C-alpha positions as a Python dict, from the first residue, in 0.01 Angstrom:
ca = {
    (1, 'M'): (0, 0, 0),
    (2, 'L'): (-86, 347, -130),
    (3, 'N'): (72, 654, 29),
    (4, 'L'): (68, 1028, -38),
    (5, 'Y'): (420, 1037, -184),
    (6, 'Q'): (283, 839, -481),
    (7, 'F'): (45, 1131, -550),
    (8, 'T'): (267, 1432, -474),
    (9, 'D'): (240, 1582, -825),
    (10, 'L'): (-136, 1528, -835),
    (11, 'L'): (-190, 1689, -494),
    (12, 'E'): (54, 1977, -530),
    (13, 'K'): (-28, 2071, -891),
    (14, 'N'): (-408, 2041, -898),
    (15, 'P'): (-686, 2193, -688),
    (16, 'L'): (-831, 1988, -404),
    (17, 'T'): (-1188, 1975, -284),
    (18, 'I'): (-1228, 1950, 93),
    (19, 'A'): (-1558, 1824, 235),
    (20, 'T'): (-1652, 1896, 598),
    (21, 'V'): (-1973, 1907, 799),
    (22, 'N'): (-2090, 2149, 1067),
    (23, 'D'): (-2242, 2064, 1407),
    (24, 'N'): (-2587, 2032, 1247),
    (25, 'G'): (-2465, 1790, 980),
    (26, 'Q'): (-2477, 2053, 704),
    (27, 'P'): (-2206, 1971, 446),
    (28, 'N'): (-1957, 2224, 316),
    (29, 'L'): (-1723, 2196, 20),
    (30, 'A'): (-1416, 2414, -29),
    (31, 'V'): (-1139, 2428, -288),
    (32, 'A'): (-769, 2464, -207),
    (33, 'A'): (-461, 2491, -425),
    (34, 'D'): (-174, 2560, -183),
    (35, 'V'): (-83, 2208, -74),
    (36, 'K'): (235, 2032, 40),
    (37, 'V'): (280, 1658, 100),
    (38, 'I'): (494, 1630, 416),
    (39, 'S'): (494, 1253, 481),
    (40, 'E'): (348, 931, 345),
    (41, 'N'): (27, 996, 539),
    (42, 'Q'): (17, 1373, 601),
    (43, 'L'): (-29, 1687, 395),
    (44, 'L'): (-51, 2056, 471),
    (45, 'I'): (-307, 2288, 318),
    (46, 'A'): (-286, 2667, 340),
    (47, 'H'): (-588, 2841, 493),
    (48, 'N'): (-653, 3135, 267),
    (49, 'E'): (-1030, 3197, 247),
    (50, 'M'): (-1205, 2884, 381),
    (51, 'I'): (-1401, 3031, 674),
    (52, 'K'): (-1672, 2762, 702),
    (53, 'T'): (-1420, 2485, 648),
    (54, 'I'): (-1200, 2609, 933),
    (55, 'T'): (-1497, 2643, 1168),
    (56, 'N'): (-1609, 2290, 1080),
    (57, 'I'): (-1260, 2144, 1130),
    (58, 'K'): (-1234, 2303, 1474),
    (59, 'N'): (-1563, 2135, 1574),
    (60, 'Q'): (-1537, 1807, 1382),
    (61, 'E'): (-1202, 1675, 1260),
    (62, 'K'): (-1325, 1424, 999),
    (63, 'I'): (-1275, 1527, 637),
    (64, 'C'): (-1286, 1392, 284),
    (65, 'I'): (-1060, 1532, 11),
    (66, 'T'): (-1052, 1466, -362),
    (67, 'S'): (-809, 1572, -632),
    (68, 'F'): (-806, 1495, -1005),
    (69, 'N'): (-579, 1572, -1296),
    (70, 'Q'): (-692, 1672, -1648),
    (71, 'D'): (-736, 1304, -1741),
    (72, 'W'): (-974, 1249, -1444),
    (73, 'Q'): (-723, 1029, -1264),
    (74, 'G'): (-733, 1109, -896),
    (75, 'I'): (-752, 1017, -533),
    (76, 'R'): (-997, 1035, -246),
    (77, 'I'): (-858, 1089, 104),
    (78, 'Y'): (-1043, 1022, 426),
    (79, 'G'): (-879, 1153, 738),
    (80, 'K'): (-846, 1385, 1031),
    (81, 'A'): (-787, 1760, 1003),
    (82, 'E'): (-615, 1985, 1258),
    (83, 'Y'): (-590, 2363, 1233),
    (84, 'F'): (-285, 2572, 1328),
    (85, 'N'): (-241, 2949, 1321),
    (86, 'N'): (105, 2938, 1482),
    (87, 'G'): (387, 2689, 1531),
    (88, 'P'): (593, 2483, 1286),
    (89, 'Y'): (311, 2376, 1051),
    (90, 'F'): (191, 2736, 1016),
    (91, 'E'): (548, 2859, 966),
    (92, 'Q'): (602, 2601, 691),
    (93, 'I'): (284, 2712, 511),
    (94, 'V'): (383, 3080, 539),
    (95, 'K'): (731, 3004, 401),
    (96, 'L'): (594, 2800, 109),
    (97, 'F'): (292, 3001, 1),
    (98, 'T'): (328, 3368, 100),
    (99, 'T'): (338, 3596, -203),
    (100, 'P'): (251, 3963, -258),
    (101, 'D'): (-102, 3843, -345),
    (102, 'N'): (-135, 3561, -89),
    (103, 'N'): (-90, 3574, 287),
    (104, 'P'): (-197, 3243, 450),
    (105, 'K'): (-401, 3275, 768),
    (106, 'G'): (-327, 2926, 896),
    (107, 'A'): (-231, 2567, 819),
    (108, 'I'): (-452, 2262, 797),
    (109, 'L'): (-273, 1937, 878),
    (110, 'I'): (-441, 1633, 724),
    (111, 'T'): (-360, 1289, 860),
    (112, 'V'): (-481, 1015, 625),
    (113, 'N'): (-690, 725, 753),
    (114, 'K'): (-781, 587, 411),
    (115, 'L'): (-663, 662, 56),
    (116, 'N'): (-839, 546, -262),
    (117, 'Q'): (-706, 584, -614),
    (118, 'M'): (-972, 676, -872),
    (119, 'S'): (-955, 665, -1250),
}
């Protein structure tokens, strides 16, 4: 069975696309690069500039994420997103990704429901 640990390098070293929808069903697509796999079915994403994505997650937790490497090998993740702007997940994101040029505003916890490998 596939799990996120099998794709740690792919997820942590390549940009992700995060698809969400708003209350009216309007889709939104964002890109993220500050990512940490924290278990076989969970990853953390730093909230840096994704305003619409965060609003959508707060109203509708379902998400779809994709990530590919330079050879177009990748994964698609279906799951649930939760947003944190304090607490242990936020503190972990701040510790991992704060730099002079980057100050994360929050943490997005993704819990995987389904994972597909793509090539």
